[in-house]
N, CA and C atoms as a LAMMPS dump frame, in Angstrom:
ITEM: TIMESTEP
0
ITEM: NUMBER OF ATOMS
567
ITEM: BOX BOUNDS ff ff ff
-5.0000000000000000e+02 5.0000000000000000e+02
-5.0000000000000000e+02 5.0000000000000000e+02
-5.0000000000000000e+02 5.0000000000000000e+02
ITEM: ATOMS id mol type element x y z
1 1 1 N 2.992 248.356 211.615
2 1 2 C 3.424 247.072 212.237
3 1 3 C 4.659 247.383 213.015
4 2 1 N 4.742 246.655 214.182
5 2 2 C 5.93 246.729 215.064
6 2 3 C 7.078 245.916 214.441
7 3 1 N 8.277 246.159 214.975
8 3 2 C 9.4 245.372 214.548
9 3 3 C 9.135 243.87 214.751
10 4 1 N 8.583 243.55 215.9
11 4 2 C 8.266 242.105 216.195
12 4 3 C 7.303 241.579 215.151
13 5 1 N 6.254 242.333 214.843
14 5 2 C 5.287 241.903 213.893
15 5 3 C 5.876 241.667 212.443
16 6 1 N 6.742 242.536 212.092
17 6 2 C 7.391 242.387 210.882
18 6 3 C 8.284 241.182 210.766
19 7 1 N 8.989 240.94 211.889
20 7 2 C 9.908 239.812 212.001
21 7 3 C 9.104 238.457 211.951
22 8 1 N 7.989 238.426 212.647
23 8 2 C 7.136 237.307 212.684
24 8 3 C 6.474 236.992 211.287
25 9 1 N 6.128 238.086 210.636
26 9 2 C 5.567 237.924 209.304
27 9 3 C 6.55 237.382 208.331
28 10 1 N 7.775 237.859 208.382
29 10 2 C 8.849 237.406 207.495
30 10 3 C 9.172 235.937 207.77
31 11 1 N 9.271 235.55 209.03
32 11 2 C 9.557 234.119 209.359
33 11 3 C 8.387 233.21 208.984
34 12 1 N 7.133 233.648 209.205
35 12 2 C 5.997 232.853 208.904
36 12 3 C 5.935 232.605 207.381
37 13 1 N 6.188 233.659 206.585
38 13 2 C 6.187 233.517 205.116
39 13 3 C 7.316 232.556 204.625
40 14 1 N 8.497 232.593 205.277
41 14 2 C 9.559 231.727 205.002
42 14 3 C 9.159 230.281 205.3
43 15 1 N 8.562 230.022 206.392
44 15 2 C 8.12 228.687 206.743
45 15 3 C 7.123 228.13 205.777
46 16 1 N 6.149 229.012 205.358
47 16 2 C 5.153 228.587 204.348
48 16 3 C 5.863 228.213 203.072
49 17 1 N 6.928 228.88 202.73
50 17 2 C 7.709 228.605 201.488
51 17 3 C 8.687 227.461 201.582
52 18 1 N 8.568 226.739 202.712
53 18 2 C 9.488 225.585 202.912
54 18 3 C 10.959 225.916 203.258
55 19 1 N 11.167 227.13 203.771
56 19 2 C 12.514 227.537 204.103
57 19 3 C 12.863 227.2 205.533
58 20 1 N 14.106 227.202 205.811
59 20 2 C 14.646 227.008 207.198
60 20 3 C 14.821 228.317 207.907
61 21 1 N 14.635 228.32 209.232
62 21 2 C 14.874 229.544 209.955
63 21 3 C 15.836 229.284 211.113
64 22 1 N 16.537 230.339 211.524
65 22 2 C 17.311 230.311 212.721
66 22 3 C 16.655 231.344 213.646
67 23 1 N 16.225 230.874 214.826
68 23 2 C 15.411 231.756 215.678
69 23 3 C 15.534 231.433 217.144
70 24 1 N 15.218 232.389 218.032
71 24 2 C 15.303 232.094 219.449
72 24 3 C 14.062 231.368 219.919
73 25 1 N 14.217 230.263 220.582
74 25 2 C 13.129 229.472 221.112
75 25 3 C 12.867 229.844 222.57
76 26 1 N 12.127 229.137 223.307
77 26 2 C 11.889 229.328 224.692
78 26 3 C 13.063 228.845 225.56
79 27 1 N 13.968 228.114 224.871
80 27 2 C 15.121 227.542 225.597
81 27 3 C 16.448 228.159 224.975
82 28 1 N 16.916 227.594 223.876
83 28 2 C 18.113 228.055 223.258
84 28 3 C 17.795 228.448 221.799
85 29 1 N 18.813 228.951 221.095
86 29 2 C 18.642 229.264 219.664
87 29 3 C 18.316 227.984 218.95
88 30 1 N 17.406 227.994 218.026
89 30 2 C 17.035 226.809 217.265
90 30 3 C 16.956 226.988 215.774
91 31 1 N 16.986 225.841 215.113
92 31 2 C 16.676 225.714 213.659
93 31 3 C 15.286 225.3 213.572
94 32 1 N 14.474 225.84 212.675
95 32 2 C 13.082 225.522 212.554
96 32 3 C 12.704 225.394 211.071
97 33 1 N 11.576 224.6 210.949
98 33 2 C 10.991 224.444 209.655
99 33 3 C 9.513 223.913 209.852
100 34 1 N 8.743 223.972 208.797
101 34 2 C 7.39 223.513 208.783
102 34 3 C 7.368 222.052 209.131
103 35 1 N 6.699 221.664 210.215
104 35 2 C 6.695 220.275 210.58
105 35 3 C 5.811 219.396 209.71
106 36 1 N 4.981 220.011 208.8
107 36 2 C 4.212 219.223 207.903
108 36 3 C 4.879 219.075 206.554
109 37 1 N 6.04 219.611 206.338
110 37 2 C 6.668 219.677 205.076
111 37 3 C 7.963 218.786 205.117
112 38 1 N 7.899 217.589 204.543
113 38 2 C 9.02 216.66 204.596
114 38 3 C 10.347 217.195 203.997
115 39 1 N 10.235 217.898 202.883
116 39 2 C 11.442 218.452 202.293
117 39 3 C 12.073 219.522 203.164
118 40 1 N 11.262 220.31 203.882
119 40 2 C 11.788 221.334 204.806
120 40 3 C 12.442 220.636 205.994
121 41 1 N 11.855 219.589 206.483
122 41 2 C 12.476 218.872 207.686
123 41 3 C 13.787 218.246 207.227
124 42 1 N 13.818 217.668 206.012
125 42 2 C 15.067 217.027 205.576
126 42 3 C 16.188 218.104 205.358
127 43 1 N 15.786 219.352 205.1
128 43 2 C 16.73 220.413 204.992
129 43 3 C 17.391 220.701 206.305
130 44 1 N 16.642 220.617 207.413
131 44 2 C 17.147 220.845 208.78
132 44 3 C 18.18 219.718 209.054
133 45 1 N 17.912 218.469 208.702
134 45 2 C 18.877 217.428 208.862
135 45 3 C 20.12 217.711 208.138
136 46 1 N 20.037 218.208 206.854
137 46 2 C 21.267 218.549 206.118
138 46 3 C 22.064 219.676 206.781
139 47 1 N 21.323 220.764 207.209
140 47 2 C 22.054 221.84 207.845
141 47 3 C 22.851 221.398 209.109
142 48 1 N 22.17 220.582 209.932
143 48 2 C 22.825 220.13 211.108
144 48 3 C 23.799 218.925 210.954
145 49 1 N 23.748 218.347 209.685
146 49 2 C 24.594 217.207 209.421
147 49 3 C 24.236 216.122 210.453
148 50 1 N 22.976 215.886 210.607
149 50 2 C 22.454 214.974 211.625
150 50 3 C 21.97 213.718 210.96
151 51 1 N 22.243 212.552 211.556
152 51 2 C 21.72 211.312 211.072
153 51 3 C 20.227 211.217 211.063
154 52 1 N 19.553 210.618 210.042
155 52 2 C 18.097 210.674 209.97
156 52 3 C 17.406 209.901 211.128
157 53 1 N 18.134 209.004 211.794
158 53 2 C 17.46 208.229 212.834
159 53 3 C 17.308 209.036 214.106
160 54 1 N 17.924 210.217 214.213
161 54 2 C 17.731 211.075 215.424
162 54 3 C 16.608 212.068 215.097
163 55 1 N 15.55 211.959 215.839
164 55 2 C 14.397 212.816 215.524
165 55 3 C 14.512 214.171 216.207
166 56 1 N 13.641 215.094 215.809
167 56 2 C 13.55 216.466 216.323
168 56 3 C 12.346 216.599 217.283
169 57 1 N 12.293 217.759 217.927
170 57 2 C 11.037 218.038 218.629
171 57 3 C 10.175 218.942 217.776
172 58 1 N 8.933 219.047 218.116
173 58 2 C 7.959 219.806 217.394
174 58 3 C 7.367 220.881 218.387
175 59 1 N 7.242 222.057 217.935
176 59 2 C 6.671 223.117 218.733
177 59 3 C 5.186 223.267 218.277
178 60 1 N 4.289 223.222 219.294
179 60 2 C 2.873 223.496 219.03
180 60 3 C 2.499 224.701 219.808
181 61 1 N 1.562 225.484 219.275
182 61 2 C 1.086 226.791 219.978
183 61 3 C 0.38 226.419 221.253
184 62 1 N -0.454 225.396 221.281
185 62 2 C -1.256 225.128 222.434
186 62 3 C -1.826 223.716 222.363
187 63 1 N -2.594 223.277 223.323
188 63 2 C -3.154 221.953 223.321
189 63 3 C -4.106 221.822 222.148
190 64 1 N -4.887 222.861 221.762
191 64 2 C -5.706 222.741 220.594
192 64 3 C -5.008 222.367 219.364
193 65 1 N -3.846 223.012 219.067
194 65 2 C -3.102 222.646 217.902
195 65 3 C -2.546 221.253 217.979
196 66 1 N -2.111 220.884 219.179
197 66 2 C -1.645 219.505 219.384
198 66 3 C -2.718 218.467 219.056
199 67 1 N -3.93 218.768 219.516
200 67 2 C -5.022 217.844 219.197
201 67 3 C -5.366 217.725 217.715
202 68 1 N -5.06 218.766 216.913
203 68 2 C -5.282 218.705 215.453
204 68 3 C -4.354 217.645 214.781
205 69 1 N -3.228 217.367 215.414
206 69 2 C -2.229 216.537 214.744
207 69 3 C -1.988 215.217 215.482
208 70 1 N -2.479 215.084 216.688
209 70 2 C -2.264 213.856 217.5
210 70 3 C -3.461 213.324 218.241
211 71 1 N -3.451 212.051 218.429
212 71 2 C -4.562 211.444 219.18
213 71 3 C -4.2 211.399 220.694
214 72 1 N -4.457 212.511 221.383
215 72 2 C -4.026 212.571 222.798
216 72 3 C -5.336 212.365 223.6
217 73 1 N -5.072 211.758 224.796
218 73 2 C -6.183 211.477 225.701
219 73 3 C -6.333 212.523 226.772
220 74 1 N -7.386 212.411 227.512
221 74 2 C -7.63 213.393 228.652
222 74 3 C -6.417 213.284 229.677
223 75 1 N -5.988 212.043 229.88
224 75 2 C -4.799 211.891 230.754
225 75 3 C -3.611 212.665 230.248
226 76 1 N -3.336 212.605 228.95
227 76 2 C -2.236 213.394 228.332
228 76 3 C -2.459 214.921 228.631
229 77 1 N -3.652 215.338 228.292
230 77 2 C -3.975 216.77 228.389
231 77 3 C -3.814 217.229 229.848
232 78 1 N -4.374 216.522 230.761
233 78 2 C -4.324 216.953 232.192
234 78 3 C -2.859 216.898 232.662
235 79 1 N -2.081 215.904 232.297
236 79 2 C -0.699 215.799 232.757
237 79 3 C 0.09 216.972 232.121
238 80 1 N -0.101 217.239 230.891
239 80 2 C 0.587 218.397 230.236
240 80 3 C 0.259 219.731 230.908
241 81 1 N -1.014 219.926 231.147
242 81 2 C -1.418 221.214 231.788
243 81 3 C -0.976 221.319 233.241
244 82 1 N -0.917 220.182 233.969
245 82 2 C -0.511 220.246 235.38
246 82 3 C 1.058 220.243 235.519
247 83 1 N 1.784 219.576 234.67
248 83 2 C 3.208 219.288 234.897
249 83 3 C 4.128 220.299 234.123
250 84 1 N 3.551 220.923 233.045
251 84 2 C 4.386 221.695 232.183
252 84 3 C 4.191 223.147 232.388
253 85 1 N 4.298 223.593 233.623
254 85 2 C 4.102 224.992 233.903
255 85 3 C 5.404 225.638 234.359
256 86 1 N 5.631 226.878 234.087
257 86 2 C 6.729 227.619 234.619
258 86 3 C 8.124 227.328 234.18
259 87 1 N 8.328 226.229 233.445
260 87 2 C 9.611 225.899 232.923
261 87 3 C 9.422 225.128 231.662
262 88 1 N 10.212 225.438 230.593
263 88 2 C 10.091 224.711 229.331
264 88 3 C 10.192 223.2 229.558
265 89 1 N 9.225 222.464 229.003
266 89 2 C 9.152 221.047 229.135
267 89 3 C 8.95 220.381 227.765
268 90 1 N 9.855 219.521 227.511
269 90 2 C 9.698 218.686 226.255
270 90 3 C 8.944 217.416 226.772
271 91 1 N 7.845 217.155 226.021
272 91 2 C 7.02 215.978 226.331
273 91 3 C 7.259 214.926 225.256
274 92 1 N 7.428 213.702 225.729
275 92 2 C 7.582 212.575 224.791
276 92 3 C 6.408 211.685 224.925
277 93 1 N 5.704 211.395 223.796
278 93 2 C 4.486 210.624 223.788
279 93 3 C 4.586 209.419 222.865
280 94 1 N 3.891 208.389 223.153
281 94 2 C 3.811 207.197 222.243
282 94 3 C 2.338 207.186 221.753
283 95 1 N 2.094 208.065 220.797
284 95 2 C 0.76 208.145 220.167
285 95 3 C 0.875 208.338 218.677
286 96 1 N -0.225 208.187 217.972
287 96 2 C -0.215 208.421 216.549
288 96 3 C -0.314 209.919 216.277
289 97 1 N 0.506 210.396 215.343
290 97 2 C 0.528 211.83 214.894
291 97 3 C 0.365 211.869 213.441
292 98 1 N -0.318 212.859 212.956
293 98 2 C -0.508 213.077 211.554
294 98 3 C 0.667 214.081 211.012
295 99 1 N 1.796 213.665 211.139
296 99 2 C 2.924 214.399 210.659
297 99 3 C 3.922 213.462 210.051
298 100 1 N 4.883 213.973 209.161
299 100 2 C 5.779 213.048 208.613
300 100 3 C 6.455 212.055 209.624
301 101 1 N 6.547 210.785 209.156
302 101 2 C 7.067 209.78 210.049
303 101 3 C 8.518 210.053 210.486
304 102 1 N 9.289 210.814 209.731
305 102 2 C 10.62 211.086 210.077
306 102 3 C 10.745 211.85 211.433
307 103 1 N 9.674 212.375 211.907
308 103 2 C 9.606 213.09 213.161
309 103 3 C 9.508 212.182 214.336
310 104 1 N 9.237 210.858 214.092
311 104 2 C 9.213 209.869 215.211
312 104 3 C 10.517 209.293 215.43
313 105 1 N 10.821 208.971 216.725
314 105 2 C 12.094 208.29 217.07
315 105 3 C 12.063 206.814 216.567
316 106 1 N 13.155 206.133 216.713
317 106 2 C 13.25 204.761 216.315
318 106 3 C 12.265 203.935 217.106
319 107 1 N 11.906 204.365 218.312
320 107 2 C 10.956 203.697 219.131
321 107 3 C 9.462 204.07 218.858
322 108 1 N 9.306 204.92 217.846
323 108 2 C 7.93 205.345 217.498
324 108 3 C 7.364 206.481 218.387
325 109 1 N 8.245 207.154 219.103
326 109 2 C 7.829 208.237 219.992
327 109 3 C 7.955 209.587 219.37
328 110 1 N 7.195 210.516 219.857
329 110 2 C 7.242 211.916 219.284
330 110 3 C 7.54 212.851 220.482
331 111 1 N 8.339 213.87 220.214
332 111 2 C 8.69 214.849 221.28
333 111 3 C 8.259 216.252 220.878
334 112 1 N 7.627 216.948 221.825
335 112 2 C 7.082 218.254 221.503
336 112 3 C 7.225 219.157 222.71
337 113 1 N 7.036 220.477 222.432
338 113 2 C 6.9 221.496 223.489
339 113 3 C 5.827 222.4 223.08
340 114 1 N 5.167 223.024 224.136
341 114 2 C 4.244 224.134 223.955
342 114 3 C 4.942 225.306 224.573
343 115 1 N 5.633 226.135 223.843
344 115 2 C 6.481 227.194 224.458
345 115 3 C 5.714 228.303 225.132
346 116 1 N 6.156 228.667 226.319
347 116 2 C 5.556 229.748 227.006
348 116 3 C 6.505 230.945 226.799
349 117 1 N 6.468 231.53 225.609
350 117 2 C 7.499 232.542 225.203
351 117 3 C 6.805 233.374 224.198
352 118 1 N 6.873 234.686 224.308
353 118 2 C 6.186 235.598 223.443
354 118 3 C 6.553 235.462 222.02
355 119 1 N 7.869 235.337 221.728
356 119 2 C 8.272 235.247 220.357
357 119 3 C 7.798 233.927 219.713
358 120 1 N 7.939 232.806 220.322
359 120 2 C 7.533 231.526 219.772
360 120 3 C 6.026 231.54 219.646
361 121 1 N 5.306 231.991 220.62
362 121 2 C 3.877 232.034 220.566
363 121 3 C 3.337 232.878 219.423
364 122 1 N 3.957 233.969 219.165
365 122 2 C 3.594 234.871 218.087
366 122 3 C 3.907 234.187 216.74
367 123 1 N 4.979 233.508 216.617
368 123 2 C 5.408 232.78 215.376
369 123 3 C 4.394 231.658 215.137
370 124 1 N 4.111 230.885 216.147
371 124 2 C 3.189 229.749 215.975
372 124 3 C 1.717 230.255 215.674
373 125 1 N 1.36 231.353 216.275
374 125 2 C 0.073 231.9 215.923
375 125 3 C -0.047 232.473 214.493
376 126 1 N 1.031 233.032 213.983
377 126 2 C 1.063 233.59 212.618
378 126 3 C 1.085 232.422 211.623
379 127 1 N 1.93 231.438 211.951
380 127 2 C 2.184 230.298 210.971
381 127 3 C 0.994 229.291 210.974
382 128 1 N 0.358 229.123 212.132
383 128 2 C -0.835 228.287 212.241
384 128 3 C -0.596 226.805 212.063
385 129 1 N 0.641 226.448 212.108
386 129 2 C 1.015 225.006 212.031
387 129 3 C 2.171 224.68 212.926
388 130 1 N 2.408 223.441 213.291
389 130 2 C 3.592 223.213 214.165
390 130 3 C 4.884 223.395 213.455
391 131 1 N 5.958 223.636 214.248
392 131 2 C 7.262 223.947 213.731
393 131 3 C 8.301 222.861 214.314
394 132 1 N 9.011 222.298 213.378
395 132 2 C 10.136 221.401 213.798
396 132 3 C 11.136 222.29 214.423
397 133 1 N 11.723 221.832 215.542
398 133 2 C 12.732 222.652 216.214
399 133 3 C 13.886 221.787 216.744
400 134 1 N 15.085 222.31 216.666
401 134 2 C 16.243 221.578 217.161
402 134 3 C 17.299 222.677 217.441
403 135 1 N 18.212 222.359 218.35
404 135 2 C 19.208 223.37 218.724
405 135 3 C 20.088 223.67 217.459
406 136 1 N 20.545 224.953 217.441
407 136 2 C 21.325 225.475 216.287
408 136 3 C 22.811 225.123 216.326
409 137 1 N 23.067 223.833 216.284
410 137 2 C 24.439 223.372 216.324
411 137 3 C 24.591 222.25 215.285
412 138 1 N 25.795 222.018 214.811
413 138 2 C 26.094 220.866 214.049
414 138 3 C 25.972 219.612 214.901
415 139 1 N 25.603 218.504 214.327
416 139 2 C 25.415 217.285 215.073
417 139 3 C 26.68 216.877 215.876
418 140 1 N 26.458 216.52 217.168
419 140 2 C 27.519 216.177 218.026
420 140 3 C 28.421 217.228 218.502
421 141 1 N 28.02 218.53 218.277
422 141 2 C 28.799 219.661 218.759
423 141 3 C 27.986 220.284 219.909
424 142 1 N 28.616 221.075 220.783
425 142 2 C 27.939 221.664 221.872
426 142 3 C 26.8 222.571 221.374
427 143 1 N 25.709 222.625 222.248
428 143 2 C 24.632 223.429 221.947
429 143 3 C 24.991 224.948 222.225
430 144 1 N 24.812 225.789 221.235
431 144 2 C 25.117 227.185 221.443
432 144 3 C 23.906 227.882 222.257
433 145 1 N 24.312 228.564 223.308
434 145 2 C 23.311 229.188 224.141
435 145 3 C 22.87 230.54 223.597
436 146 1 N 23.871 231.312 223.17
437 146 2 C 23.601 232.668 222.609
438 146 3 C 23.861 232.729 221.146
439 147 1 N 23.334 233.682 220.51
440 147 2 C 23.459 233.858 219.018
441 147 3 C 24.968 233.919 218.589
442 148 1 N 25.788 234.539 219.397
443 148 2 C 27.182 234.714 219.039
444 148 3 C 27.922 233.338 219.04
445 149 1 N 27.354 232.375 219.736
446 149 2 C 27.975 231.054 219.821
447 149 3 C 27.682 230.155 218.631
448 150 1 N 26.692 230.515 217.866
449 150 2 C 26.291 229.639 216.681
450 150 3 C 27.347 229.59 215.651
451 151 1 N 27.675 228.418 215.249
452 151 2 C 28.753 228.176 214.174
453 151 3 C 28.318 228.836 212.907
454 152 1 N 29.279 229.443 212.26
455 152 2 C 29.013 230.183 210.971
456 152 3 C 28.547 229.152 209.924
457 153 1 N 28.901 227.926 209.954
458 153 2 C 28.352 226.92 209.02
459 153 3 C 26.898 226.837 209.068
460 154 1 N 26.321 226.972 210.295
461 154 2 C 24.902 226.927 210.469
462 154 3 C 24.256 228.231 209.883
463 155 1 N 24.847 229.352 210.21
464 155 2 C 24.341 230.682 209.721
465 155 3 C 24.406 230.793 208.233
466 156 1 N 25.432 230.141 207.611
467 156 2 C 25.59 230.23 206.161
468 156 3 C 24.59 229.311 205.448
469 157 1 N 24.109 228.238 206.08
470 157 2 C 23.257 227.25 205.389
471 157 3 C 21.807 227.581 205.607
472 158 1 N 21.333 228.278 206.596
473 158 2 C 20.002 228.524 206.921
474 158 3 C 19.455 229.566 206.006
475 159 1 N 18.163 229.526 205.732
476 159 2 C 17.549 230.496 204.803
477 159 3 C 17.288 231.852 205.388
478 160 1 N 16.783 231.881 206.622
479 160 2 C 16.409 233.134 207.295
480 160 3 C 16.974 233.179 208.69
481 161 1 N 17.59 234.285 209.076
482 161 2 C 18.14 234.407 210.437
483 161 3 C 17.341 235.548 211.147
484 162 1 N 16.831 235.19 212.285
485 162 2 C 16.089 236.183 213.09
486 162 3 C 17.07 237.233 213.767
487 163 1 N 16.591 238.4 213.848
488 163 2 C 17.375 239.453 214.446
489 163 3 C 17.65 239.012 215.955
490 164 1 N 18.949 238.988 216.38
491 164 2 C 19.239 238.528 217.726
492 164 3 C 18.681 239.366 218.783
493 165 1 N 18.159 240.507 218.489
494 165 2 C 17.56 241.371 219.505
495 165 3 C 16.237 240.803 220.04
496 166 1 N 15.657 239.886 219.274
497 166 2 C 14.42 239.2 219.712
498 166 3 C 14.622 237.976 220.645
499 167 1 N 15.828 237.706 220.983
500 167 2 C 16.165 236.587 221.933
501 167 3 C 15.583 236.862 223.27
502 168 1 N 14.673 236.032 223.648
503 168 2 C 14.08 236.158 225.058
504 168 3 C 14.058 234.773 225.766
505 169 1 N 14.809 233.789 225.255
506 169 2 C 14.766 232.469 225.787
507 169 3 C 15.415 232.478 227.178
508 170 1 N 15.245 231.39 227.895
509 170 2 C 15.844 231.221 229.206
510 170 3 C 17.306 230.723 229.202
511 171 1 N 17.785 230.32 228.033
512 171 2 C 19.11 229.837 227.751
513 171 3 C 19.446 228.537 228.469
514 172 1 N 18.46 227.71 228.799
515 172 2 C 18.663 226.487 229.448
516 172 3 C 17.893 225.4 228.725
517 173 1 N 18.362 224.129 228.726
518 173 2 C 17.608 223.117 228.086
519 173 3 C 16.314 222.843 228.859
520 174 1 N 15.385 222.255 228.209
521 174 2 C 14.065 221.966 228.779
522 174 3 C 14.104 220.792 229.712
523 175 1 N 13.185 220.699 230.673
524 175 2 C 13.045 219.424 231.341
525 175 3 C 12.34 218.474 230.403
526 176 1 N 12.422 217.163 230.693
527 176 2 C 11.819 216.217 229.847
528 176 3 C 10.838 215.291 230.58
529 177 1 N 9.659 215.113 230.065
530 177 2 C 8.64 214.302 230.67
531 177 3 C 8.15 213.297 229.608
532 178 1 N 8.201 212.066 229.962
533 178 2 C 7.629 210.984 229.055
534 178 3 C 6.361 210.557 229.632
535 179 1 N 5.281 210.579 228.78
536 179 2 C 3.954 210.198 229.17
537 179 3 C 3.535 208.968 228.421
538 180 1 N 3.172 207.956 229.193
539 180 2 C 2.655 206.711 228.526
540 180 3 C 1.107 206.766 228.693
541 181 1 N 0.482 205.624 228.43
542 181 2 C -0.938 205.673 228.406
543 181 3 C -1.571 206.209 229.651
544 182 1 N -1.13 205.692 230.788
545 182 2 C -1.666 206.143 232.051
546 182 3 C -0.547 206.402 233.158
547 183 1 N 0.595 206.731 232.711
548 183 2 C 1.623 206.983 233.698
549 183 3 C 2.656 208.001 233.057
550 184 1 N 3.399 208.595 233.95
551 184 2 C 4.411 209.578 233.499
552 184 3 C 5.731 209.27 234.203
553 185 1 N 6.827 209.7 233.449
554 185 2 C 8.171 209.439 233.981
555 185 3 C 8.979 210.698 233.696
556 186 1 N 9.496 211.286 234.787
557 186 2 C 10.449 212.429 234.532
558 186 3 C 11.798 211.873 234.185
559 187 1 N 12.364 212.339 233.077
560 187 2 C 13.63 211.923 232.599
561 187 3 C 14.656 212.95 233.096
562 188 1 N 14.273 214.174 232.986
563 188 2 C 15.173 215.29 233.488
564 188 3 C 14.314 216.394 234.05
565 189 1 N 14.414 216.685 235.267
566 189 2 C 13.623 217.768 235.873
567 189 3 C 14.566 218.786 236.536
């Protein structure tokens, strides 16, 4: 096994065990957990010291995984495939999802990304389930771009820390696209 394979295996096993991970996403360093495990999600809230009414995003491997957990339409699929290329895009939808309700915003919306990033794709493929993801900072503090910028409080509380050598993110926040039943709105492009 390569070093990447061993790292992915270790992280996947940690996620299955309900543990929290600190890992490089397709944007910035993130905190992650099994998006189907309420206790694991709540642990991320505790690590970040984040109020429960502020939801997280969810990472899905691809459209097929997204369809397993949410009732998306052809309009959603076509919009995601056409608009979410070449740059990380967080998509916000108003649809029913089969995930813990804590992942929905106060307005009943859910936010997700399909990362175009080797590390995240390998992790999602190995784990075979969606991952809750949020920036690796304490609530209301600046988002750390690089591993060295992550507060030690975060590093001390998380269960598993990815080797920083695997960082291949673009170190920028994602663009944000809100999709309604038959329309789309760019919030940040």
